[in-house]
C-alpha positions as CSV (number, residue, x, y, z in Angstrom):
1,M,121.1,121.2,122.1
2,S,119.2,122.2,118.7
3,D,118.2,125.7,118.9
4,F,114.4,124.2,117.9
5,L,114.8,122.1,121.3
6,D,115.7,125.0,123.3
7,R,113.6,127.5,121.7
8,D,110.5,124.8,121.7
9,W,111.6,123.6,125.5
10,T,111.2,127.7,126.4
11,N,107.2,127.9,124.2
12,F,106.5,124.9,125.4
13,D,103.1,126.0,127.2
14,V,102.4,127.8,123.7
15,I,102.7,124.4,121.8
16,L,100.6,122.8,124.3
17,D,97.8,125.7,123.6
18,H,98.0,125.7,119.9
19,T,98.0,121.7,120.2
20,L,94.9,121.6,122.5
21,A,93.3,123.9,120.1
22,E,94.0,122.2,117.1
23,A,92.3,118.3,119.5
24,R,89.4,121.4,120.3
25,R,88.8,121.9,116.7
26,F,88.3,118.3,115.4
27,L,86.4,117.3,117.9
28,A,84.3,120.0,118.1
29,G,83.6,118.7,114.4
30,L,83.5,115.0,114.8
31,A,79.9,114.3,114.9
32,D,80.1,116.2,110.9
33,L,83.5,114.9,110.1
34,P,82.6,112.1,106.8
35,P,83.4,108.8,108.8
36,G,85.4,108.0,105.2
37,I,87.9,110.0,103.8
38,T,90.3,109.0,100.3
39,P,92.9,110.9,100.8
40,P,95.5,111.6,98.1
41,S,97.4,109.5,96.2
42,L,100.5,111.8,96.3
43,F,101.6,114.5,98.8
44,A,104.1,116.8,98.3
45,P,107.6,116.5,99.6
46,L,108.7,118.3,102.7
47,D,110.7,121.5,102.2
48,A,113.1,122.0,105.0
49,F,113.8,118.4,106.5
50,D,117.5,119.0,106.8
51,E,117.3,122.0,108.6
52,G,114.4,121.4,110.3
53,V,111.2,123.9,111.1
54,G,110.4,124.1,115.2
55,A,107.1,122.5,117.3
56,Q,104.5,124.7,115.9
57,A,106.1,125.3,112.2
58,A,105.8,121.3,112.2
59,L,102.0,122.0,113.1
60,R,100.6,124.1,110.8
61,I,102.2,122.1,108.5
62,F,100.2,119.2,109.4
63,R,97.3,121.0,110.3
64,E,97.4,122.5,106.5
65,G,98.8,119.5,104.4
66,Y,97.4,116.4,106.6
67,A,94.8,117.4,108.9
68,A,91.5,118.0,106.3
69,W,92.3,113.9,105.0
70,L,91.7,112.6,108.4
71,N,88.8,110.7,108.7
72,G,86.1,110.6,111.6
73,S,86.4,106.5,112.1
74,A,85.9,107.9,116.1
75,G,82.8,109.4,115.5
76,P,79.3,108.1,115.5
77,R,78.3,107.2,112.2
78,Y,81.9,104.9,111.5
79,F,79.9,101.6,111.4
80,G,82.9,99.5,109.5
81,F,85.5,96.7,111.5
82,V,84.3,96.9,115.3
83,T,85.7,100.4,116.1
84,G,84.7,102.7,119.0
85,G,85.6,106.0,119.4
86,V,87.0,107.5,122.5
87,T,85.3,108.5,125.7
88,P,86.5,111.9,127.5
89,A,87.6,110.0,130.4
90,A,89.9,107.7,127.7
91,L,91.1,110.7,126.1
92,S,92.7,112.4,129.1
93,G,94.3,109.3,130.4
94,D,95.8,109.1,127.2
95,W,97.0,112.4,127.1
96,L,98.7,111.9,129.8
97,T,100.4,108.1,128.9
98,S,102.4,110.4,126.7
99,V,103.3,113.5,129.4
100,Y,104.4,111.0,132.3
101,D,106.1,108.6,129.3
102,Q,106.2,105.6,131.6
103,N,107.9,102.0,130.2
104,A,105.5,100.1,131.9
105,L,107.5,96.9,131.4
106,G,106.8,96.0,135.3
107,S,110.1,97.3,137.1
108,D,109.6,98.5,140.5
109,E,110.8,102.0,139.8
110,S,107.0,103.7,139.4
111,V,103.6,102.8,140.0
112,A,103.0,102.1,136.8
113,P,102.4,98.8,136.5
114,W,100.6,98.3,139.8
115,I,98.3,101.0,137.3
116,E,98.1,98.0,135.5
117,L,97.2,95.4,138.1
118,E,94.4,97.4,139.0
119,T,93.3,98.1,135.8
120,I,93.4,94.1,135.4
121,D,91.2,93.8,138.3
122,L,88.6,96.1,137.2
123,L,88.3,94.7,133.9
124,R,88.0,91.0,136.0
125,R,85.1,92.1,137.3
126,L,83.6,94.3,134.4
127,F,83.3,91.0,132.5
128,S,83.0,88.6,135.3
129,L,85.8,86.4,135.5
130,P,87.2,85.2,138.7
131,P,90.5,85.9,140.4
132,A,92.2,82.9,138.9
133,Y,92.5,85.0,135.6
134,S,95.6,87.1,135.6
135,G,95.7,89.3,132.5
136,V,98.5,91.8,130.4
137,F,98.2,94.7,128.1
138,V,98.9,93.8,124.5
139,S,98.5,96.1,121.7
140,G,95.4,94.6,120.2
141,A,93.0,91.9,119.3
142,T,95.8,90.3,117.0
143,M,98.7,90.6,119.3
144,A,95.9,88.5,122.2
145,N,95.5,85.8,119.9
146,F,98.9,85.8,119.1
147,T,99.6,85.2,123.1
148,G,96.6,83.0,124.4
149,L,97.9,80.9,121.2
150,A,101.9,81.2,122.3
151,I,100.6,79.6,126.1
152,A,98.2,77.2,124.4
153,R,101.7,75.8,122.0
154,Q,103.5,75.8,125.1
155,W,100.7,73.6,127.2
156,I,100.6,71.3,123.9
157,G,104.5,70.6,124.4
158,R,103.7,70.4,128.2
159,Q,101.6,67.5,128.0
160,R,104.3,66.0,125.2
161,G,106.7,66.3,127.8
162,I,108.1,69.3,125.8
163,D,109.4,72.2,126.3
164,I,108.8,74.4,123.2
165,A,110.1,77.7,124.6
166,D,113.5,76.2,124.9
167,Q,113.5,73.1,122.3
168,G,111.6,74.7,119.7
169,L,108.6,73.5,118.1
170,S,110.2,70.6,115.6
171,A,110.1,68.5,118.6
172,A,106.8,68.9,119.3
173,G,105.4,67.7,116.1
174,P,102.1,69.1,114.3
175,V,99.7,70.8,116.6
176,A,95.6,70.6,115.5
177,V,93.8,74.1,116.1
178,L,90.0,73.3,115.8
179,S,87.7,75.9,115.2
180,A,84.2,76.7,112.9
181,T,84.2,80.4,112.4
182,P,87.6,81.7,114.2
183,H,88.7,85.4,113.4
184,S,91.7,85.9,109.8
185,S,93.7,87.4,113.4
186,I,93.9,83.7,114.2
187,Y,95.4,82.6,111.1
188,K,97.8,85.3,110.8
189,A,98.7,84.4,114.7
190,L,99.6,80.8,113.6
191,A,101.7,81.3,110.9
192,M,103.8,84.0,112.8
193,L,103.7,81.0,115.5
194,G,105.1,78.4,113.1
195,L,102.1,76.6,113.7
196,G,100.9,77.0,110.5
197,R,97.5,77.6,109.0
198,K,97.1,75.2,108.1
199,S,97.1,73.9,111.2
200,L,93.8,75.2,111.6
201,V,91.0,72.5,111.3
202,P,87.6,73.8,110.3
203,V,84.8,72.6,112.1
204,A,81.2,72.5,111.1
205,A,79.2,75.2,111.7
206,Q,75.4,75.2,113.0
207,P,73.1,75.2,110.6
208,E,72.6,78.9,108.8
209,R,75.2,80.3,111.6
210,E,78.7,80.6,112.4
211,A,78.7,79.2,115.7
212,V,79.8,75.9,115.7
213,D,78.1,72.6,116.1
214,V,79.2,70.9,119.0
215,T,78.1,67.9,118.0
216,A,80.8,68.5,115.1
217,L,83.5,69.2,117.3
218,D,82.8,66.4,119.9
219,S,83.1,64.4,116.8
220,A,86.0,65.6,115.6
221,L,87.8,65.9,118.8
222,Q,87.4,62.2,119.3
223,V,88.9,61.6,116.0
224,R,92.2,63.2,117.9
225,R,92.3,59.7,119.8
226,G,93.1,61.8,123.5
227,E,96.1,63.7,121.5
228,P,96.1,67.0,123.3
229,C,94.6,70.1,120.8
230,I,93.8,73.6,121.0
231,V,90.3,74.8,120.3
232,V,89.2,78.3,119.7
233,A,86.1,79.2,120.4
234,N,84.3,82.6,119.4
235,A,82.0,85.0,121.8
236,G,81.2,87.4,118.6
237,T,81.7,86.6,115.1
238,V,82.5,89.3,113.3
239,N,80.1,89.0,110.6
240,T,76.9,88.2,112.4
241,V,78.7,88.6,115.9
242,D,77.2,85.1,116.5
243,F,78.3,83.0,119.7
244,D,79.8,79.2,120.3
245,D,77.7,77.4,123.4
246,L,80.9,78.3,125.8
247,V,79.5,76.3,128.6
248,A,79.0,72.8,126.1
249,I,82.5,73.2,124.4
250,A,83.7,73.2,128.3
251,A,82.3,70.3,128.7
252,L,83.6,68.5,126.8
253,K,86.9,68.5,128.4
254,E,85.3,65.6,130.7
255,R,86.6,63.9,127.5
256,H,88.8,65.6,125.5
257,D,92.1,67.0,126.1
258,F,92.5,70.4,124.4
259,W,93.2,74.3,125.6
260,L,90.3,76.6,125.7
261,H,91.0,79.7,123.5
262,V,87.9,82.4,123.2
263,D,88.0,85.0,120.8
264,A,85.6,87.2,122.4
265,A,87.3,90.7,121.0
266,F,83.7,92.8,121.3
267,G,81.7,90.3,122.6
268,G,83.2,89.6,125.6
269,F,81.1,93.1,127.1
270,A,78.1,91.2,126.4
271,A,79.1,90.9,130.4
272,C,78.5,94.6,130.5
273,S,75.3,94.0,130.5
274,P,72.4,91.7,131.9
275,K,70.3,91.7,129.3
276,Y,73.8,90.2,127.3
277,R,75.6,88.6,129.6
278,A,74.1,84.8,128.8
279,L,74.9,85.5,125.4
280,V,78.9,84.7,127.0
281,D,78.1,82.3,130.0
282,G,80.9,79.8,130.2
283,L,83.6,82.9,129.4
284,D,85.3,81.7,132.6
285,Q,85.6,78.2,132.0
286,A,88.1,79.1,129.0
287,D,92.2,78.9,129.5
288,S,92.9,81.9,127.7
289,I,90.9,84.9,126.6
290,T,91.2,87.9,124.2
291,I,89.1,91.2,125.0
292,D,89.4,93.9,122.4
293,A,89.6,98.1,124.4
294,H,89.8,100.0,121.6
295,K,86.8,98.4,120.5
296,W,84.0,98.3,123.1
297,L,86.0,99.6,125.7
298,N,86.1,103.2,123.9
299,V,89.7,103.9,124.8
300,P,92.3,105.3,121.8
301,Y,94.2,102.5,119.7
302,D,96.4,100.8,119.9
303,S,94.8,98.6,123.3
304,A,93.8,95.1,124.3
305,M,93.9,92.5,126.9
306,I,94.8,88.9,127.5
307,F,93.8,87.2,130.5
308,T,94.8,83.0,131.3
309,R,94.5,80.9,134.2
310,H,98.1,79.4,133.0
311,P,100.8,82.5,133.8
312,R,103.7,79.9,134.9
313,L,103.1,79.4,131.4
314,Q,102.5,82.3,130.0
315,A,106.3,83.1,132.0
316,E,107.6,80.4,130.1
317,V,106.8,81.6,126.6
318,F,107.6,85.2,127.2
319,R,110.1,85.4,130.3
320,N,113.4,87.6,129.1
321,A,116.8,86.9,130.8
322,A,118.3,90.0,131.5
323,V,119.8,91.0,134.6
324,Y,119.2,94.5,133.8
325,L,115.1,93.8,133.3
326,G,115.0,92.1,136.6
327,E,114.7,87.9,137.1
328,E,111.8,87.8,139.5
329,I,108.3,86.7,137.6
330,G,105.8,87.5,139.1
331,P,102.4,89.3,137.7
332,S,103.5,92.6,137.7
333,N,106.6,91.9,135.6
334,F,104.9,92.6,132.3
335,V,108.6,91.7,130.5
336,H,108.5,87.9,131.3
337,L,104.6,87.7,129.8
338,T,103.9,89.5,126.4
339,P,105.8,89.6,123.6
340,E,107.2,92.9,123.8
341,N,109.6,94.5,126.6
342,S,109.6,98.5,126.1
343,R,105.3,99.1,126.0
344,R,103.5,102.3,126.7
345,L,101.5,102.5,129.5
346,R,98.0,101.4,127.9
347,A,96.3,100.9,131.0
348,L,96.1,104.6,132.1
349,P,93.2,105.2,129.3
350,A,91.1,102.0,130.3
351,W,91.8,103.3,134.0
352,F,90.7,106.6,133.4
353,T,87.3,105.9,131.5
354,L,86.4,102.5,134.1
355,V,86.7,104.8,137.2
356,A,84.7,107.1,135.0
357,Y,81.6,105.5,133.8
358,G,82.1,101.9,135.8
359,R,79.9,99.1,134.6
360,E,76.3,101.2,134.8
361,G,78.0,103.4,132.4
362,Y,79.0,100.7,130.1
363,A,76.1,98.3,130.3
364,E,74.5,101.6,128.9
365,I,76.9,102.2,126.2
366,V,76.5,98.2,125.6
367,E,72.2,98.7,125.4
368,R,72.5,101.7,123.7
369,N,74.0,100.7,121.1
370,C,72.5,97.1,120.4
371,R,69.1,98.5,120.4
372,L,70.6,101.0,117.8
373,A,71.3,98.3,116.0
374,R,68.7,96.1,116.4
375,R,67.0,98.8,114.4
376,L,68.7,99.1,111.5
377,G,68.0,95.6,111.1
378,R,64.4,96.2,111.1
379,Q,64.7,98.7,108.4
380,I,67.1,96.1,106.6
381,D,64.4,93.9,106.3
382,E,61.3,95.4,105.8
383,S,63.1,96.9,103.0
384,E,62.5,96.0,99.5
385,A,66.2,97.6,98.5
386,F,68.0,95.3,100.8
387,D,68.3,91.5,102.4
388,L,69.3,91.3,105.9
389,L,70.9,87.8,106.4
390,A,71.6,87.0,109.4
391,P,70.0,87.4,113.1
392,V,70.8,90.4,114.8
393,R,72.0,89.4,118.1
394,L,74.3,92.3,119.6
395,N,75.9,95.1,117.8
396,G,76.2,93.6,114.0
397,V,74.1,93.8,111.2
398,C,75.0,91.5,108.5
399,F,72.9,92.6,105.4
400,T,73.6,92.8,101.2
401,L,72.1,94.1,98.6
402,A,68.5,93.3,97.0
403,D,69.3,91.7,93.3
404,G,66.8,93.2,92.0
405,G,67.6,91.1,88.5
406,C,71.6,91.9,89.3
407,D,74.4,90.0,91.0
408,S,74.8,90.9,94.5
409,D,78.7,90.3,93.6
410,L,81.4,92.0,95.7
411,D,82.1,94.4,93.1
412,R,79.2,95.5,93.4
413,I,79.3,95.6,97.0
414,R,82.3,97.7,96.8
415,R,81.0,100.4,94.2
416,Y,78.0,100.8,97.1
417,L,80.0,101.4,99.4
418,D,82.3,103.7,97.3
419,W,79.5,105.5,96.9
420,L,78.3,105.8,100.7
421,R,82.0,107.4,101.6
422,A,82.3,109.6,98.7
423,D,78.6,111.0,100.3
424,G,80.2,111.3,103.5
425,R,77.2,110.4,105.9
426,V,78.0,106.7,106.8
427,F,81.1,104.5,106.5
428,L,80.5,100.5,106.0
429,T,82.6,97.7,105.7
430,P,82.6,95.0,102.7
431,T,81.8,91.2,103.9
432,V,81.4,87.6,102.3
433,Y,78.7,85.6,104.7
434,R,78.2,81.8,103.5
435,G,79.2,82.8,99.6
436,T,76.6,85.8,99.6
437,A,78.4,89.1,98.6
438,A,77.3,91.5,101.5
439,M,78.2,94.4,104.2
440,R,78.1,95.0,107.8
441,I,77.2,97.8,110.9
442,S,78.7,97.0,113.6
443,V,77.7,99.4,116.4
444,T,80.6,100.1,119.1
445,N,80.9,103.6,119.7
446,W,79.7,105.3,122.4
447,R,78.6,109.1,120.8
448,T,76.5,107.3,118.5
449,A,72.2,107.9,118.9
450,Q,69.1,107.2,117.6
451,A,69.5,110.5,115.0
452,D,72.9,108.9,113.8
453,V,70.8,106.0,112.9
454,E,68.0,108.2,111.3
455,I,71.0,109.6,108.9
456,A,73.0,107.0,108.4
457,W,69.4,104.6,107.4
458,Q,68.7,108.0,105.0
459,A,72.2,107.7,103.2
460,L,72.0,103.5,103.0
461,V,68.3,104.5,100.9
462,E,69.8,107.5,99.0
463,G,72.5,105.6,98.2
464,V,70.5,102.5,96.2
465,E,68.6,104.9,94.7
466,S,71.8,106.5,92.9
467,F,74.2,104.2,92.9
468,L,71.0,101.2,91.2
């Protein structure tokens, strides 16, 4: 054994104490840490790599050379993308996930798969999904969309009398995927699945909305002349948090043959709150559903879930034929249900936070985040410095700089956001909405409070005054 390994194992308690001290230091300053940081482009090469330095020296080198360039993306004023933080219980569960280091592939050698099944059941109850849905953890919404669309691809093949998982996509012919405002990860998944980005057939959205025009979708399905296809619906678009009418879309199945995949990466959490639950009415009619845990569930990266009513089709796609992995296919044998064979026990942080805070705790987080987003939306709408581009429906705000005699092009938006990042009080991300260069606020962190919104608003206003 390496001398450093032997010494580190002997001094493991000290190493854990120093690691805990670093975690405490970071967490204590998280609220004041700049939510966005621009690190240096080059770092000095590490010395003494051949010999190694031991765990305590490695921690010191990291703290001195890299820790200062970590941003506060887990903090209360990181409003970019759709990013949650880490609840105390989730952090506890995540640390223990690494300590226990279980390979949650679904074998019967430990309780790990049962923890995942119980966590899936808790989530199913959180989203008011019936027991007909099975679920499994994956790394993020992109892989959840990939998995859902892979099952849909297999369903298409079965409708045509072909086993695509065995015979290949070439035996099935082209597959049409219909959607009004798909997330970019849908295109990525289609490319990885061999369906191709161009298999996406755009369907008209409602006027001044990102939600699909159901009449237009009905017409697009009629054009298919009974040929099975895939419909990707949204429960919360990224730009404006718009929701497709899932009840109306599901009703089209009475006349058309299609697989309904719902991308509810963060919008699905509307189900936690009686105030917003109606936005996801019809979610329980989907064939597959994407939910992202490292967004509004506020667990550490990386964590998401895919739910489906069709576990047999799922197993046809992902089954792994190896005797040493076990050939029995069941709800806890995850090696046959996801793209991964080896997988960490991602369910444990989710289990901890769900058990710790329950449905009521998450309803409070959702409703508080939405209330704060609405407040920011009102301030933006009433300000002469900004133009609100869409109603605030949930936890997102889409807006742009008022023209003031200049074009609000994307470069101008990015320069303004660069100013905000350098200022260090708030972090936002750019977008383009209906041809207009814009920016987005997503309030998704469990810690975000009224004081954070006031700090963010002051930064936005001062940014306009300084930048323009």
